[in-house]
C-alpha positions, 0 to 999 in steps of 0.5 A, a space after each residue: 341624342 347626345 349633348 355637346 359639352 359646354 353649349 348643352 345642344 342635343 344632337 345624335 350621336 352618330 351625327 356628331 361623331 361625323 361632324 367632329 371629323 371635319 369640324 371642333 365647333 357645334 353646329 348650332 352655335 359654333 361653340 367649341 366642342 370638348 370631345 375630351 369630356 364625357 357626352 351624355 
């Protein structure tokens, strides 16, 4: 699991990587995803 920087939602890394190809917002709360920072 990885956390999206900012909103702290836990998401599977592969899922969020695929999602980021289509959207720049968190799929759970629609906050902007910071793709330049480290994901935990």
